[in-house]
Backbone as numpy.savetxt, mean C-alpha at the origin, in Angstrom:
# Nx Ny Nz CAx CAy CAz Cx Cy Cz
-14.83 -12.74 7.48 -13.01 -12.69 7.36 -12.04 -12.92 6.12
-12.02 -13.72 5.67 -10.81 -13.83 5.21 -10.81 -12.67 4.00
-11.82 -13.05 3.61 -11.66 -11.91 2.28 -11.24 -10.03 2.89
-11.30 -9.49 3.98 -11.04 -8.31 5.37 -9.27 -8.35 5.11
-9.31 -9.62 5.47 -7.43 -9.66 5.88 -6.70 -9.51 4.76
-6.84 -10.22 4.12 -6.58 -10.18 1.75 -6.81 -8.98 1.33
-8.13 -8.11 2.04 -7.90 -6.71 1.99 -7.11 -6.23 2.65
-7.10 -6.14 4.06 -6.59 -5.17 4.74 -4.56 -6.04 3.68
-4.29 -6.84 3.34 -3.32 -7.21 2.56 -2.44 -6.07 2.30
-3.25 -6.08 0.83 -2.53 -5.15 0.37 -2.76 -3.23 0.10
-3.62 -2.92 1.03 -3.65 -1.95 1.36 -2.92 -1.62 2.22
-2.39 -2.57 3.14 -1.12 -2.37 3.90 0.52 -2.77 3.26
0.45 -2.54 2.06 1.90 -3.09 0.97 2.19 -1.93 0.94
4.14 -2.54 0.64 4.32 -1.36 0.81 4.73 -0.06 -0.12
5.03 0.54 -0.75 4.71 1.69 -1.26 5.79 1.12 -2.71
4.42 0.53 -4.18 5.56 -0.05 -4.94 6.56 -0.07 -5.62
7.67 -0.71 -5.50 9.00 -0.50 -6.28 9.08 -2.25 -6.48
10.78 -1.13 -7.15 10.98 -2.83 -7.77 12.28 -1.96 -8.96
13.16 -2.76 -9.14 13.79 -2.02 -10.12 13.85 -3.31 -11.86
14.63 -2.50 -12.48 14.01 -2.96 -13.87 14.42 -3.58 -15.07
15.29 -4.88 -14.04 15.55 -6.25 -14.37 16.58 -6.36 -15.24
16.67 -6.99 -16.27 17.12 -6.89 -17.34 16.63 -8.29 -18.24
17.24 -8.57 -19.29 17.01 -9.25 -20.43 15.98 -8.95 -20.94
16.00 -7.78 -21.89 15.18 -7.41 -22.85 14.71 -8.75 -24.46
13.80 -9.20 -23.92 13.93 -10.02 -25.08 13.28 -8.82 -26.18
12.60 -10.12 -27.34 12.27 -9.46 -28.55 11.32 -7.93 -27.71
10.92 -7.16 -29.50 10.31 -6.29 -28.83 10.75 -4.82 -28.82
10.37 -3.87 -29.56 11.04 -2.22 -29.52 11.35 -1.71 -27.94
13.00 -1.83 -27.72 13.07 -1.42 -26.80 13.34 0.47 -26.86
13.40 0.57 -27.29 12.91 1.86 -26.86 11.40 2.30 -26.51
10.59 2.20 -27.08 9.84 1.84 -26.31 9.32 1.26 -25.11
9.89 -0.13 -25.05 9.76 -0.39 -23.32 10.00 0.70 -22.47
11.05 0.68 -22.87 11.96 1.23 -21.54 11.79 3.05 -21.40
10.06 3.82 -22.35 9.46 4.95 -22.59 8.71 3.93 -21.04
7.80 3.15 -22.10 6.66 3.09 -21.04 6.91 2.43 -19.32
7.93 1.95 -20.30 8.90 1.43 -18.15 9.12 3.42 -17.87
9.49 4.03 -17.84 9.84 5.69 -17.54 8.20 5.20 -16.97
6.96 5.69 -17.91 6.11 6.37 -17.48 4.89 5.54 -16.52
5.26 4.15 -16.41 5.21 3.17 -14.52 5.54 4.30 -13.45
6.99 3.91 -14.03 7.77 4.56 -12.69 7.22 5.91 -12.10
6.70 6.65 -13.46 6.67 7.96 -12.98 5.14 8.16 -12.79
4.20 6.86 -12.82 3.40 6.75 -12.46 1.90 6.81 -12.99
2.10 7.45 -14.42 1.33 7.35 -15.85 1.16 5.54 -16.53
-0.02 5.58 -15.89 0.19 3.29 -15.98 -0.28 3.99 -17.51
-1.81 4.51 -17.28 -2.48 4.68 -18.04 -1.85 4.62 -19.71
-1.38 5.49 -19.83 0.39 6.20 -20.70 0.93 4.63 -20.79
1.25 3.93 -20.19 2.23 2.85 -20.27 1.56 1.56 -20.75
-0.14 2.01 -20.19 -0.58 0.23 -20.70 -0.93 0.23 -23.20
-0.71 1.78 -23.25 -1.32 1.70 -24.56 0.38 1.53 -25.57
1.28 1.74 -24.74 3.02 1.08 -25.26 2.52 0.69 -25.41
2.38 -0.16 -23.96 3.30 -1.94 -23.51 2.30 -2.92 -24.24
0.40 -3.25 -23.92 0.29 -3.38 -24.89 0.17 -4.56 -25.82
0.27 -3.50 -26.86 0.78 -4.25 -28.86 1.68 -4.54 -28.16
2.96 -4.18 -27.81 4.09 -5.13 -27.57 4.14 -6.52 -27.14
2.79 -6.33 -26.26 3.24 -7.99 -25.31 2.04 -8.62 -26.30
1.01 -8.06 -26.45 0.86 -9.10 -28.14 1.02 -9.64 -28.75
2.25 -8.85 -29.77 3.04 -8.42 -30.50 3.98 -9.24 -30.64
4.50 -9.71 -29.17 5.58 -10.84 -28.49 5.43 -10.91 -27.80
4.93 -12.44 -27.79 4.50 -13.89 -27.43 5.32 -14.41 -26.33
7.19 -13.60 -26.30 7.66 -14.80 -24.95 8.53 -13.51 -24.77
8.13 -11.90 -24.41 8.49 -10.75 -24.35 8.66 -10.67 -22.25
9.46 -11.38 -21.86 9.34 -11.07 -20.72 8.93 -9.57 -19.86
9.89 -9.10 -21.04 10.16 -7.66 -19.76 8.16 -6.98 -19.66
8.15 -7.21 -20.89 6.59 -6.35 -21.27 5.35 -6.98 -21.19
5.00 -8.20 -20.35 4.24 -9.13 -19.95 4.42 -8.03 -18.53
5.46 -8.73 -17.59 6.00 -7.59 -16.33 5.69 -6.52 -15.71
6.09 -5.86 -17.26 5.60 -4.21 -16.97 4.18 -3.77 -16.48
3.61 -5.01 -17.86 2.11 -4.16 -18.48 1.69 -4.90 -17.56
1.92 -5.85 -16.16 0.91 -6.43 -14.89 0.98 -5.17 -14.02
2.84 -4.32 -13.88 2.62 -3.77 -13.17 1.24 -2.54 -12.98
1.64 -2.54 -14.95 0.10 -0.81 -15.14 -0.91 -0.95 -14.38
-0.75 -2.21 -15.23 -2.78 -2.16 -14.89 -2.85 -3.15 -13.17
-2.03 -3.27 -12.03 -2.24 -3.32 -11.90 -1.98 -1.71 -10.74
-1.09 -0.60 -11.40 -1.35 0.27 -10.82 -1.96 1.44 -11.75
-3.02 0.69 -12.01 -4.52 1.40 -13.21 -5.55 0.96 -11.81
-4.76 -0.07 -10.97 -6.12 -0.73 -10.45 -7.11 -1.96 -10.94
-6.33 -2.49 -11.72 -6.88 -3.43 -12.19 -6.38 -5.32 -12.24
-6.59 -5.65 -10.84 -5.56 -6.30 -10.26 -5.80 -7.41 -11.78
-7.28 -7.99 -11.98 -6.67 -8.60 -12.59 -6.25 -9.63 -13.90
-6.38 -8.09 -14.48 -5.35 -7.93 -15.19 -4.74 -8.09 -15.19
-3.62 -7.41 -14.47 -1.87 -7.38 -13.76 -2.21 -9.12 -13.75
-2.79 -9.24 -13.23 -2.54 -10.82 -12.92 -1.76 -12.06 -14.12
-2.93 -11.64 -14.53 -2.33 -12.09 -15.75 -1.70 -12.02 -16.72
-1.01 -11.15 -16.73 0.15 -11.11 -17.47 1.62 -11.45 -16.80
0.83 -11.04 -15.23 2.70 -11.44 -15.22 2.37 -12.62 -14.25
1.65 -13.34 -14.42 1.62 -14.74 -14.69 2.58 -15.53 -15.52
2.37 -14.81 -17.13 2.98 -15.56 -17.62 4.51 -14.59 -18.28
4.74 -13.26 -17.40 5.65 -12.99 -17.17 6.79 -14.50 -15.89
6.39 -14.73 -15.34 6.90 -15.68 -13.66 6.98 -17.30 -14.74
5.98 -17.11 -16.17 5.59 -18.62 -16.05 7.60 -18.40 -17.30
7.40 -17.19 -18.12 8.32 -17.71 -19.00 9.95 -17.38 -18.18
10.20 -16.29 -16.75 11.33 -16.01 -16.22 11.50 -16.25 -15.04
11.13 -17.78 -14.20 10.50 -18.61 -12.69 11.14 -18.19 -12.32
12.83 -18.40 -12.22 13.53 -17.59 -11.54 14.11 -16.56 -11.00
12.98 -15.15 -10.79 13.14 -14.23 -11.32 12.20 -13.51 -9.72
13.02 -12.97 -8.31 12.19 -13.34 -7.80 10.95 -11.33 -7.56
11.11 -11.06 -8.13 10.07 -9.71 -8.21 9.06 -10.40 -9.19
9.18 -11.47 -10.16 7.95 -11.87 -10.72 7.47 -11.87 -10.02
7.26 -12.94 -9.23 6.09 -13.81 -8.25 6.41 -12.51 -6.91
6.76 -11.87 -6.75 6.32 -10.88 -6.07 5.30 -9.82 -6.68
5.30 -9.47 -7.58 4.37 -8.56 -8.30 3.24 -9.23 -8.48
3.60 -10.52 -8.21 2.33 -11.76 -9.03 1.54 -11.58 -7.75
2.20 -11.96 -6.41 1.77 -12.37 -5.37 0.67 -10.62 -4.36
1.64 -9.85 -5.13 0.84 -8.05 -4.81 -0.60 -7.95 -5.89
-1.04 -8.68 -7.37 -1.78 -8.56 -7.57 -2.79 -8.98 -7.55
-2.72 -10.38 -7.46 -3.54 -11.97 -6.27 -4.07 -11.12 -5.14
-3.40 -10.45 -3.78 -4.52 -9.60 -2.86 -5.24 -8.57 -3.56
-4.35 -7.32 -5.12 -5.84 -7.18 -5.43 -7.13 -7.46 -5.48
-6.65 -9.04 -6.27 -7.46 -9.36 -6.47 -8.66 -9.94 -5.93
-8.49 -10.44 -4.37 -8.93 -10.88 -3.46 -9.47 -10.12 -2.30
-8.80 -8.25 -3.24 -9.83 -7.46 -2.24 -10.51 -6.52 -3.19
-10.94 -7.24 -4.68 -12.24 -6.94 -5.41 -13.43 -8.78 -5.08
-12.68 -9.46 -5.06 -13.38 -10.81 -4.70 -14.61 -11.33 -4.43
-15.91 -11.24 -4.29 -16.19 -12.49 -3.15 -16.81 -13.81 -3.38
-16.21 -14.49 -4.88 -15.95 -15.57 -4.19 -15.06 -16.22 -3.83
-15.99 -17.20 -1.88 -15.44 -17.43 -1.15 -13.63 -18.68 -2.60
-14.54 -19.55 -3.34 -13.27 -20.50 -3.46 -12.05 -20.06 -4.01
-12.33 -19.01 -5.11 -11.64 -17.45 -5.72 -10.60 -17.52 -5.02
-11.22 -16.45 -3.49 -10.66 -16.49 -2.56 -9.60 -17.34 -1.97
-10.23 -18.35 -1.65 -9.47 -19.15 -0.99 -8.08 -20.11 -2.15
-7.91 -20.04 -2.93 -7.25 -20.45 -4.04 -6.57 -18.79 -4.08
-6.91 -17.94 -4.09 -6.00 -16.48 -4.19 -5.13 -16.59 -2.70
-5.25 -17.04 -1.73 -5.09 -16.16 -0.25 -3.73 -18.40 -0.54
-3.94 -18.84 -0.43 -2.67 -19.56 -1.48 -1.96 -19.32 -2.10
-2.22 -18.69 -3.42 -1.50 -18.69 -4.00 -0.23 -17.12 -3.22
-1.05 -15.77 -2.57 -0.35 -15.07 -2.41 1.17 -15.85 -1.37
0.70 -16.08 -0.16 1.66 -17.12 0.12 2.77 -17.56 -0.75
2.19 -18.96 -1.80 3.46 -19.24 -2.57 3.73 -18.14 -3.19
3.65 -17.43 -3.83 4.62 -16.43 -4.52 5.23 -15.45 -4.06
5.10 -15.48 -2.60 5.89 -14.07 -2.09 7.35 -15.09 -1.32
6.77 -16.59 -0.55 7.46 -17.00 0.17 8.93 -17.55 -1.82
8.10 -17.70 -2.26 9.07 -18.07 -3.92 9.53 -16.97 -4.83
9.50 -15.61 -4.02 10.69 -14.69 -4.36 11.21 -14.85 -3.33
11.10 -14.89 -1.50 11.72 -14.49 -0.90 12.80 -15.78 -0.91
12.09 -17.13 -1.56 12.97 -18.34 -1.76 14.43 -17.55 -2.67
14.37 -17.49 -3.53 15.19 -16.86 -4.95 15.52 -15.54 -4.69
14.99 -15.07 -3.71 15.88 -13.20 -3.14 15.87 -12.88 -1.76
16.63 -13.99 -0.83 16.69 -13.73 0.65 16.74 -12.23 0.77
17.40 -11.75 0.27 17.59 -10.14 0.07 16.68 -9.30 -0.34
15.68 -9.71 -0.25 14.56 -9.44 -0.83 13.67 -8.93 0.16
14.06 -7.67 0.92 12.96 -6.95 1.97 11.17 -6.62 1.49
11.58 -6.64 0.35 10.22 -5.97 0.39 8.63 -7.39 0.49
9.69 -8.82 -0.09 8.71 -9.82 -0.82 9.28 -10.26 1.21
9.99 -9.67 2.34 10.10 -10.44 3.08 8.30 -9.40 4.03
8.56 -8.44 3.87 7.66 -7.45 4.71 6.76 -8.05 3.88
5.77 -8.16 2.60 5.00 -8.67 2.67 4.68 -10.36 3.11
4.97 -10.18 3.37 5.21 -11.68 3.94 4.34 -11.72 5.51
5.87 -10.82 6.40 5.72 -10.68 7.26 3.80 -10.10 7.57
3.21 -9.00 6.32 1.60 -8.79 6.52 0.79 -9.43 6.08
1.19 -11.12 5.01 0.46 -12.11 5.22 -0.32 -12.69 6.04
1.02 -13.65 7.26 1.51 -13.80 8.03 0.28 -13.50 9.23
0.39 -12.71 9.62 -0.42 -11.62 10.16 -1.98 -11.56 9.69
-2.33 -12.03 8.52 -3.25 -11.47 8.25 -4.03 -12.77 7.80
-3.15 -13.38 7.20 -4.34 -14.76 6.42 -4.37 -15.72 7.60
-5.35 -16.39 7.79 -6.23 -17.45 8.18 -5.36 -18.58 7.92
-5.17 -19.41 9.61 -4.04 -20.11 9.35 -4.33 -21.85 8.70
-5.19 -21.41 7.98 -5.46 -22.53 6.46 -4.96 -22.26 5.37
-4.36 -20.99 4.88 -3.07 -20.49 4.10 -2.69 -20.87 4.15
-1.83 -21.14 5.72 -0.64 -20.54 6.18 -0.46 -19.54 6.59
-1.02 -19.10 7.42 -1.40 -17.29 8.50 0.14 -18.20 9.54
-0.01 -17.34 10.36 -0.08 -17.53 11.97 1.00 -16.76 12.27
1.15 -15.71 13.48 2.11 -14.76 14.29 3.07 -15.36 14.03
3.59 -16.34 14.24 4.90 -16.74 15.51 5.82 -16.90 13.77
5.23 -17.50 12.36 5.54 -17.08 10.90 6.40 -15.79 10.36
4.89 -14.73 11.18 5.42 -13.77 11.32 6.42 -12.81 12.13
7.25 -13.51 12.79 7.54 -12.62 13.85 9.19 -13.58 13.68
9.36 -14.74 13.35 10.80 -14.97 12.60 10.94 -14.25 11.40
9.38 -13.61 10.28 10.50 -13.35 9.08 10.37 -11.66 9.69
10.49 -11.20 10.84 10.27 -9.63 10.68 11.71 -10.00 11.57
12.58 -10.68 11.88 13.14 -11.14 12.94 14.79 -11.21 11.31
14.18 -11.80 10.67 15.10 -11.64 9.44 15.03 -10.38 8.71
14.05 -9.54 8.94 14.30 -8.44 8.49 15.48 -7.52 9.23
14.54 -7.14 10.47 15.59 -7.34 11.31 16.97 -7.52 11.30
17.48 -7.93 10.73 18.96 -8.56 10.71 19.48 -8.02 9.68
18.81 -7.13 8.83 19.39 -6.43 7.12 18.84 -5.78 7.36
18.00 -5.03 8.20 18.14 -3.52 8.05 17.08 -3.53 9.59
17.27 -3.11 10.79 17.12 -2.57 11.72 16.33 -2.22 11.96
15.97 -1.28 11.57 14.63 0.36 11.56 13.91 -0.38 10.90
13.33 -1.11 9.68 12.57 -1.66 8.76 12.25 -3.02 9.83
13.45 -3.65 10.21 11.97 -4.55 11.37 11.88 -4.76 12.85
12.13 -3.40 13.38 11.75 -2.88 14.51 10.29 -2.67 13.57
10.35 -1.63 12.40 8.32 -1.47 12.23 8.21 -3.19 12.10
8.21 -3.81 11.49 7.72 -5.19 11.40 7.88 -5.62 12.84
8.07 -5.39 13.55 7.83 -6.30 14.78 6.55 -5.31 15.72
6.43 -4.00 15.19 5.09 -3.21 15.61 4.28 -3.32 14.62
4.64 -3.48 13.69 3.10 -3.79 12.78 2.93 -4.78 13.03
3.23 -6.24 13.00 3.01 -7.04 14.43 1.84 -6.85 16.10
2.48 -6.48 16.79 2.13 -6.04 17.56 0.88 -5.14 17.61
1.24 -3.92 16.49 -0.07 -3.79 16.55 -1.72 -4.47 16.09
-1.08 -5.00 14.88 -2.11 -6.58 14.97 -2.68 -7.39 16.31
-1.67 -7.63 16.56 -2.48 -7.99 18.09 -3.12 -7.30 18.89
-2.85 -6.13 19.12 -4.03 -5.15 19.73 -3.39 -4.97 21.22
-1.40 -5.00 20.63 -0.50 -4.68 21.67 0.30 -3.37 21.58
-1.03 -3.28 22.05 -0.58 -1.79 21.49 0.62 -0.99 22.55
1.07 -1.25 24.43 2.67 -0.81 23.67 3.60 -1.45 23.53
3.91 -2.03 23.02 4.83 -2.69 22.59 4.92 -2.71 21.03
4.14 -2.39 20.22 3.91 -1.25 18.41 4.35 0.01 19.29
3.75 1.04 20.25 4.01 2.18 20.42 6.35 2.03 20.32
6.51 0.89 21.20 7.72 0.65 21.24 8.39 0.88 20.15
8.24 -0.37 19.49 8.88 -1.05 18.12 8.51 0.00 17.06
7.16 0.41 17.05 7.53 1.57 15.77 8.70 2.82 16.31
8.94 3.37 17.08 9.16 4.56 17.64 11.24 3.74 17.51
11.34 2.68 18.13 12.87 2.57 17.93 13.09 2.15 16.02
11.65 1.90 15.49 11.31 2.42 13.94 12.11 3.32 13.50
11.07 4.69 13.80 11.84 5.99 13.48 12.61 6.72 13.90
13.22 6.44 15.25 14.57 6.32 15.90 15.93 6.32 14.60
15.13 4.76 14.41 16.09 4.07 14.19 16.74 4.87 12.45
15.68 5.19 11.91 15.20 5.39 10.71 16.39 7.45 10.11
15.50 7.56 11.04 15.83 9.25 11.06 17.73 9.04 11.84
18.26 8.67 12.36 20.16 8.30 12.30 20.74 8.26 11.17
19.37 6.58 10.35 20.70 6.17 9.35 20.82 7.86 7.83
19.51 8.39 8.14 18.52 9.47 6.83 20.01 10.62 7.80
20.18 10.65 8.99 21.21 12.08 9.26 22.97 10.98 8.53
23.07 10.06 8.25 24.57 9.49 8.19 24.80 8.87 7.09
23.67 9.05 6.14 23.32 7.93 5.04 24.07 6.82 5.17
23.56 6.11 6.02 23.59 4.41 6.33 23.40 3.53 4.85
21.62 4.32 5.38 20.24 3.65 4.69 19.75 4.23 3.29
19.71 3.80 2.84 18.37 4.02 0.88 17.60 4.16 1.42
16.74 2.52 1.71 15.13 3.26 1.91 14.78 3.50 3.55
16.34 4.70 4.22 15.57 4.96 5.42 14.08 5.77 5.17
14.69 6.60 3.98 13.74 7.70 4.29 11.64 7.06 3.85
12.14 6.05 2.89 10.49 4.80 2.36 10.38 4.40 3.76
11.47 3.42 4.95 11.00 3.00 6.29 10.40 4.12 6.96
11.49 5.63 7.32 10.49 6.61 8.69 9.23 7.05 7.30
8.68 6.77 6.34 7.19 7.16 6.20 6.43 6.21 6.60
6.78 5.42 6.23 5.61 3.69 6.64 5.53 3.34 7.50
6.39 4.08 8.55 6.32 3.99 10.31 5.67 5.02 11.20
5.60 6.39 9.95 5.10 7.39 11.14 4.06 6.61 11.00
3.54 6.45 9.55 2.45 6.50 8.87 0.89 5.31 9.92
1.68 4.33 9.93 1.43 3.17 11.08 1.25 3.76 12.28
2.06 3.87 12.58 2.27 5.03 13.98 0.94 6.21 14.21
1.49 6.35 13.45 -0.14 7.77 13.31 -1.96 6.87 12.77
-1.34 5.77 12.61 -2.80 5.26 12.75 -2.72 4.84 14.04
-1.97 3.77 14.42 -1.38 3.85 15.80 -2.15 4.09 16.90
-1.88 5.98 16.57 -2.20 6.93 17.70 -3.48 7.09 17.57
-4.41 6.96 16.22 -5.75 7.11 15.76 -7.15 6.98 17.08
-5.94 5.30 16.80 -7.46 3.83 17.15 -6.77 4.44 18.96
-6.11 4.14 19.37 -5.86 4.82 21.14 -6.64 6.26 21.84
-6.64 6.73 20.59 -7.28 8.10 21.04 -5.92 9.09 21.40
-5.45 8.82 21.16 -3.89 9.81 21.10 -3.99 10.83 19.90
-4.28 11.91 19.55 -4.42 12.50 18.39 -4.00 13.60 18.41
-3.13 14.05 19.39 -1.78 15.16 19.22 -0.55 14.26 18.50
-0.84 12.31 19.12 0.31 12.19 18.47 0.12 11.58 17.22
-1.70 11.69 17.23 -1.62 10.87 15.68 -1.34 12.56 14.38
-1.77 13.72 14.66 -1.52 14.92 14.49 0.12 15.42 13.33
0.96 14.13 14.87 1.74 14.73 14.61 2.87 13.84 13.99
2.70 12.41 13.72 2.83 12.07 12.90 2.68 11.83 10.89
0.72 12.15 10.94 0.83 12.47 9.42 1.12 14.11 9.11
1.62 15.29 9.96 2.52 16.23 9.70 3.67 15.77 8.90
4.45 14.48 10.15 5.31 15.01 9.89 6.02 13.86 8.16
4.62 12.68 7.76 5.08 12.55 6.29 4.88 13.32 5.67
4.11 14.46 5.37 3.64 15.24 4.65 5.02 16.24 4.53
5.69 16.24 5.42 7.33 17.01 6.19 8.56 16.63 5.54
8.60 15.26 5.52 9.14 14.04 4.59 9.01 14.75 3.79
7.65 14.03 3.06 7.60 14.23 1.59 6.24 14.29 1.52
6.58 15.17 0.84 5.31 15.76 0.72 4.22 14.86 -0.47
5.17 14.02 -1.12 3.82 13.41 -3.13 3.71 12.44 -1.54
3.03 12.28 -0.32 2.40 11.25 0.19 1.43 12.16 0.95
0.23 11.64 -0.21 -0.54 12.88 0.35 -2.01 12.35 0.88
-1.80 10.55 0.84 -2.92 10.95 1.50 -2.72 10.45 3.46
-1.94 11.37 3.41 -1.49 11.93 5.03 -2.48 13.30 5.52
-2.42 14.56 4.25 -3.40 14.97 4.66 -4.69 14.79 4.74
-4.89 13.51 3.50 -6.80 12.30 4.56 -6.96 12.69 5.76
-5.40 11.31 6.52 -5.58 11.11 8.21 -5.78 12.47 8.85
-4.99 13.65 8.34 -4.88 14.74 9.04 -6.07 14.98 9.31
-7.28 15.32 8.11 -8.85 15.75 8.35 -8.82 14.69 8.96
-8.72 13.26 9.40 -9.38 12.64 10.33 -9.99 12.64 10.79
-8.39 12.41 11.13 -8.00 13.08 12.42 -8.67 14.49 13.46
-8.84 15.19 12.41 -9.63 15.91 12.98 -11.19 16.12 13.33
-11.27 15.29 12.38 -13.04 15.02 12.96 -12.84 13.95 14.16
-11.86 13.15 14.19 -11.92 12.12 15.29 -12.00 12.77 16.19
-11.23 13.86 16.77 -10.31 14.55 17.66 -11.15 15.46 18.05
-12.51 16.56 16.99 -12.85 17.64 17.07 -12.08 18.78 17.08
-11.10 18.72 17.20 -10.22 19.72 17.18 -9.37 19.80 16.28
-8.77 20.88 16.01 -8.02 21.58 15.14 -9.01 21.35 14.01
-9.67 22.11 13.68 -10.97 21.88 12.68 -10.29 22.76 11.06
-9.84 23.82 11.65 -8.68 24.83 10.00 -8.09 24.08 10.39
-6.55 23.24 10.77 -6.33 22.04 10.09 -6.61 20.88 9.23
-7.76 21.08 9.48 -8.16 19.22 9.10 -9.00 19.86 7.50
-10.11 20.72 8.16 -10.60 21.11 6.72 -9.18 21.43 4.95
-8.46 21.89 5.92 -7.66 22.95 4.60 -6.82 21.51 4.32
-6.88 20.41 4.96 -5.90 19.02 4.68 -6.19 18.10 3.39
-7.48 18.40 3.72 -9.19 17.29 2.94 -9.38 18.06 1.93
-9.03 19.57 1.85 -9.29 19.82 0.25 -8.06 19.78 -0.33
-6.72 20.17 0.14 -5.81 19.80 -0.35 -5.59 18.02 -0.98
-5.93 17.47 -0.40 -6.00 15.92 -0.59 -7.18 16.25 -1.18
-8.45 16.25 -2.28 -9.36 16.55 -2.49 -8.69 17.51 -4.41
-7.72 18.28 -4.29 -6.83 18.43 -5.06 -6.23 17.82 -5.81
-6.03 16.61 -4.92 -5.12 15.57 -5.69 -6.18 15.22 -6.58
-4.43 13.73 -7.30 -4.67 12.09 -8.26 -4.98 11.29 -6.99
-5.40 10.66 -5.61 -5.48 9.43 -5.54 -5.11 8.31 -6.19
-4.41 7.50 -6.69 -3.59 6.61 -6.98 -5.15 5.59 -5.66
-4.78 4.39 -6.83 -5.55 3.16 -6.88 -4.61 2.08 -4.55
-5.74 2.28 -4.36 -5.02 2.19 -2.98 -5.48 2.89 -2.05
-5.21 3.83 -2.38 -5.79 5.56 -1.38 -7.14 5.38 -1.53
-7.17 6.68 -0.11 -8.45 6.81 0.23 -9.46 7.88 -1.16
-10.74 7.42 -1.60 -10.89 7.26 -2.80 -11.20 9.52 -2.39
-12.10 10.46 -3.63 -12.01 11.17 -3.48 -13.79 11.13 -2.82
-14.68 10.33 -3.03 -16.10 10.13 -2.36 -15.79 9.87 -0.65
-14.24 9.53 0.39 -14.51 9.37 1.00 -13.66 10.72 1.56
-12.91 11.49 1.01 -12.71 12.74 1.19 -13.07 13.14 1.28
-14.82 14.28 0.18 -16.36 14.72 0.21 -17.04 14.26 1.99
-16.43 12.59 2.47 -17.37 12.89 3.44 -16.55 13.05 4.10
-15.49 12.90 4.91 -14.60 13.52 5.99 -14.67 15.26 6.28
-15.20 15.16 5.29 -15.25 17.13 5.10 -16.92 17.52 5.77
-17.67 16.48 4.84 -18.66 17.13 5.45 -18.77 16.38 6.93
-18.41 15.52 7.09 -18.19 15.24 9.03 -17.36 16.25 9.11
-16.26 16.91 8.95 -16.31 17.64 9.19 -16.34 18.85 9.83
-17.36 19.93 8.29 -18.06 20.55 9.01 -19.38 20.96 9.42
-19.75 20.22 8.87 -21.21 19.33 10.52 -20.62 19.89 12.17
-19.23 18.93 12.40 -18.33 19.60 13.89 -18.65 21.31 13.83
-18.19 21.65 12.66 -18.12 23.25 12.80 -19.44 24.03 13.34
-20.65 23.10 13.06 -21.81 23.76 12.72 -22.15 24.64 11.14
-21.65 23.67 10.28 -21.94 24.47 9.13 -22.81 23.33 8.48
-23.82 23.18 8.36 -25.09 22.19 8.02 -24.96 22.29 6.79
-25.29 22.99 5.49 -25.71 22.85 4.67 -24.08 23.11 3.53
-23.40 23.08 4.48 -21.71 23.00 3.88 -21.98 21.66 3.37
-22.10 21.32 4.71 -22.32 20.16 5.56 -22.87 18.77 4.38
-23.61 19.43 3.74 -24.91 18.53 3.03 -24.37 18.48 1.44
-23.46 19.88 1.06 -23.59 19.28 0.01 -21.94 18.37 0.05
-21.30 18.27 0.26 -20.26 17.87 0.77 -20.51 15.98 0.25
-21.30 16.11 1.58 -22.35 14.24 2.29 -22.03 14.12 0.46
-23.33 15.00 0.06 -23.57 15.04 -1.46 -23.05 14.13 -2.51
-21.93 15.37 -2.39 -20.60 15.94 -3.25 -19.78 13.59 -3.45
-20.15 13.31 -1.89 -19.53 11.78 -1.42 -20.43 10.73 -2.25
-22.06 10.95 -2.01 -22.73 9.73 -3.17 -22.35 9.75 -4.04
-22.30 11.26 -4.99 -22.39 10.84 -6.03 -21.41 10.36 -6.76
-20.46 10.32 -6.08 -19.21 9.75 -7.12 -19.01 8.67 -6.73
-19.33 7.80 -5.31 -20.32 7.11 -5.00 -21.34 6.25 -3.61
-21.79 6.06 -4.37 -23.63 6.33 -3.67 -23.78 5.47 -2.46
-22.18 3.90 -2.19 -21.97 3.15 -1.45 -20.78 3.76 -0.56
-20.14 4.92 -0.86 -19.27 5.47 0.41 -19.82 5.23 1.46
-18.74 4.24 2.32 -18.93 3.48 3.96 -19.25 5.15 4.15
-20.82 5.08 5.19 -21.01 5.81 6.31 -21.46 7.19 5.03
-22.42 7.34 4.24 -22.57 8.88 3.46 -24.17 8.57 3.83
-24.37 7.49 3.95 -26.01 7.06 3.51 -26.57 7.50 5.16
-25.53 7.30 5.84 -26.20 7.26 7.40 -26.21 8.82 7.46
-25.53 9.49 7.13 -25.94 10.75 6.82 -27.39 11.76 6.91
């Protein structure tokens, strides 16, 4: 249960964000700037090739350590990320972003660990790093939102608790009402209080759209997409498939780069047993994309497409998709049952 909670924590995190920071130490500044641009542009592998030599040659270059850690995390290598982010945080103990991203790296490690002792240590460490990030920068909405998730999902023995999550949600709402409404909706959803979750998510969506219209909140688009996504999950879970289709469709309409919504449209079609053309088209578009770590795998997408084709009565095509899923990942969830 502890491992599952930490897996949900990292998979539910906000889209990775963070400023460039200041105070470059030794090392080729132009190369470091180029690597930062690569990380932010989604080419973490190329960034690692630039950053690793800089970091190893400059043992006090905290900025290189930080960005190398973020690049490793973006590449799905959280244990490597943790090592470099620990070094960055040791050199810059008062920089909130270092602690926030170290917490995220630890959460990524937890998602892949089967060692109970290591999981316990990681659980404590995630909370400690997030609380440190908030203490250093009380205005950090990213750190506060990660704390909400942590408090909801972590066992009490490592500091979890719904009351703590609600306190953080109140702090977020004081600074950003739509995001605070999302946080309250998330807490209610995780507590299976679905009516309350639906109300809070609705408030968040309406508030974010209003902020987008009047330009009052620079992160309104991010809040809107985040809330629509979780409203879609809620709608799937409560079998309100029309609302789920609408929510995930609205994500794509707001920003087509969020291709995980295509996967969810396909999955909703499988659940509902209808809008199969729309679901098939969405899954094929998702299969043509390059999912980032933490997004549904291509194996999972092939599996969902196989299930959809089976509902259409095309058993041969369904078998081909499920076989493709198993070639990519023999342990894909649900694959062996088909």
